[in-house]
C-alpha positions in Angstrom: 162.0 -101.5 52.6 163.4 -98.1 53.6 165.6 -96.1 51.3 167.7 -93.4 53.1 169.5 -91.4 50.4 170.9 -88.9 53.0 172.9 -91.6 54.7 173.7 -93.7 51.7 172.0 -97.0 52.5 168.9 -99.2 52.0 167.3 -101.1 54.8 165.2 -104.2 54.3 163.5 -106.8 56.5 162.7 -110.5 55.8 160.3 -112.8 57.8 162.2 -114.3 60.6 164.8 -111.5 60.9 165.2 -109.9 64.3 166.4 -106.6 63.0 166.6 -104.5 59.8 169.3 -105.5 57.3 171.4 -102.8 55.7 172.7 -102.4 52.1 175.5 -99.9 51.8 175.1 -97.9 48.6 178.2 -97.3 46.4 179.6 -93.8 46.9 179.3 -93.1 43.1 175.5 -93.8 43.4 175.0 -92.1 46.8 174.4 -88.6 45.4 171.3 -89.7 43.4 170.0 -92.3 46.0 167.0 -90.1 46.9 165.6 -90.8 43.4 166.1 -94.6 43.6 163.4 -97.0 42.5 163.8 -100.6 43.6 162.5 -104.1 42.6 163.2 -107.5 44.0 164.2 -110.0 41.2 165.8 -113.5 41.4 167.0 -113.1 44.9 168.5 -109.6 44.4 167.4 -106.0 44.8 167.9 -104.0 41.6 167.5 -100.2 41.6 167.6 -97.4 39.1 168.5 -93.8 40.2 167.6 -90.6 38.5 170.8 -90.6 36.4 169.8 -93.9 34.8 172.4 -96.0 36.8 171.2 -99.6 37.5 172.6 -101.2 40.6 172.3 -104.6 42.2 172.3 -105.6 45.8 172.8 -109.1 47.1 170.5 -109.7 50.1 171.0 -113.4 50.6 173.1 -113.0 53.7 172.2 -111.4 57.0 175.2 -109.1 57.2 175.4 -105.6 55.7 175.7 -105.8 51.9 177.1 -103.4 49.3 175.8 -102.5 45.9 177.5 -102.0 42.6 176.4 -100.8 39.2 175.5 -103.3 36.5 174.2 -101.1 33.6 173.5 -97.6 32.7 171.0 -95.9 30.4 173.1 -93.7 28.1 172.8 -90.0 29.0 171.6 -89.0 25.5 168.7 -91.4 25.8 167.7 -90.0 29.2 167.1 -86.5 27.7 165.2 -84.7 30.5 163.9 -87.7 32.3 161.7 -86.7 35.2 160.9 -90.1 36.6 162.4 -93.6 36.3 160.9 -96.9 37.3 162.3 -100.4 37.4 160.3 -103.6 37.2 160.5 -107.3 36.2 158.6 -108.8 33.3 158.9 -112.3 31.8 162.2 -112.9 33.5 163.8 -109.6 32.3 164.4 -106.2 33.9 162.9 -103.1 32.4 163.4 -99.4 33.1 160.5 -97.0 32.3 161.2 -93.4 31.7 158.4 -90.9 32.2 158.2 -87.3 31.2 155.8 -84.5 32.0 155.6 -85.3 35.7 156.6 -81.9 37.1 155.2 -78.4 36.9 155.5 -76.5 33.6 153.9 -73.5 31.8 150.9 -74.4 29.8 150.0 -72.9 26.4 146.9 -73.8 24.4 146.1 -76.8 26.6 142.3 -76.9 26.2 142.1 -80.3 27.9 143.7 -79.4 31.2 141.7 -79.6 34.4 141.1 -76.0 35.7 142.9 -76.2 39.0 143.6 -73.1 41.2 147.4 -72.6 41.4 148.6 -71.3 44.7 150.8 -68.3 44.3 153.4 -67.2 46.7 154.4 -63.5 47.4 157.9 -63.9 45.9 156.8 -65.5 42.7 157.1 -63.5 39.4 155.1 -63.9 36.2 151.4 -64.1 35.5 151.2 -67.5 33.7 149.7 -70.4 35.5 151.5 -73.7 35.7 150.2 -77.2 34.9 151.6 -80.7 34.9 150.8 -84.1 33.4 152.5 -87.0 31.7 153.6 -86.4 28.1 155.3 -89.6 27.1 157.1 -92.8 28.2 160.2 -94.7 26.9 160.9 -98.3 27.8 164.3 -99.9 28.1 165.1 -103.6 28.5 168.2 -104.4 30.6 170.5 -107.3 29.6 172.2 -108.1 32.9 174.7 -110.5 31.3 176.2 -107.8 29.0 175.2 -104.7 30.9 173.4 -103.3 27.8 170.1 -101.5 27.7 167.9 -101.5 24.6 164.9 -99.3 23.9 161.7 -101.1 22.9 158.2 -100.2 21.9 156.9 -103.8 22.1 155.8 -105.5 25.3 153.9 -108.3 23.7 151.0 -109.5 25.9 152.2 -107.5 28.9 151.0 -104.3 30.4 153.0 -102.1 32.8 151.5 -100.3 35.8 153.6 -97.4 37.3 152.9 -94.6 39.8 153.9 -93.3 43.2 153.9 -96.9 44.6 155.6 -100.1 43.4 155.6 -100.8 39.7 154.4 -104.1 38.2 153.8 -106.0 35.0 150.8 -108.2 34.2 149.8 -110.5 31.4 147.0 -108.6 29.8 145.1 -111.6 28.4 144.5 -112.9 31.9 142.8 -109.7 33.1 139.7 -108.6 31.1 139.8 -104.9 30.1 143.6 -104.5 30.3 145.3 -103.6 27.0 148.6 -105.3 26.0 151.6 -103.1 25.1 150.2 -100.3 27.2 151.5 -98.4 30.3 148.9 -97.6 32.9 149.9 -94.7 35.2 148.8 -92.9 38.3 149.9 -89.5 39.5 153.5 -89.3 40.6 153.9 -85.5 41.4 153.6 -85.1 45.1 154.2 -81.4 44.8 150.8 -80.9 43.2 149.3 -81.4 46.7 151.0 -78.2 47.7 150.7 -76.3 44.4 146.9 -76.4 43.9 144.0 -75.5 46.2 142.1 -78.5 45.0 145.0 -80.9 45.7 146.5 -83.3 43.2 146.1 -86.7 41.7 144.6 -86.0 38.3 147.6 -87.2 36.2 146.3 -90.6 35.4 145.9 -92.4 32.1 146.9 -95.2 29.7 149.9 -94.8 27.3 149.9 -96.7 24.0 153.6 -97.7 23.7 153.3 -98.4 19.9 151.5 -95.2 19.0 152.8 -92.9 21.7 149.2 -91.7 22.5 147.5 -91.3 25.9 143.9 -92.0 26.8 142.1 -91.8 30.2 141.4 -94.9 32.2 139.2 -93.0 34.6 136.6 -90.6 33.3 136.0 -88.7 36.5 138.2 -86.2 38.4 140.0 -87.7 41.4 141.7 -85.0 43.5 143.1 -85.4 47.0 144.8 -83.3 49.6 146.4 -86.3 51.2 148.4 -88.6 48.9 148.7 -89.8 45.2 146.5 -92.7 44.1 148.1 -96.2 44.2 147.6 -99.4 42.4 146.3 -102.6 44.1 148.3 -105.6 42.9 145.9 -108.1 41.1 145.6 -111.8 41.8 144.2 -114.7 39.9 142.9 -116.4 43.0 
């Protein structure tokens, strides 16, 4: 799939197609299309943009399709959301809100990794900047009513989010995975330009019930190339 926010459409390809198919984004969604996250669910593409608008795209035909909004996360719930993900779990759609992704000033942060911030000549101030996830919020989407409800209970499910596709797994089928937790990898591409050592350290496990974060990798994984990605598990 290709998302082109500048031109206001999504392109996708299916096995057997001779060309890419195009979904025309609604003009009211177009301005935020560059922040769109997408999931394929029950024969449709669903997406969420950075303003919390949830859209649906019918891709059953071979002609160009249009999208429309089916739900929206209330603005007061979004607060200062820095990253939004959409995924399917147990036949329902969920939107995951992630905060702390982008650069911020640090104060009394003894646990931060000592990276070398790259300063530019026109930058003012003497304080270093850091980044790292601070919390998550999860919303379940009722497609029939268009309502979204915040939840802190995923049951036996665990969510995986990051710079690549998001997914949900049944924790009891995979030894070592904790239910009602969100596993996350680094999603701040700007860190690869902001630090001499590169980026990729913002990884961990978020306990949705308690609101706490623990590491899932005890080492330091830095890269000058790209953020770490999840590999989709299989039972076979």
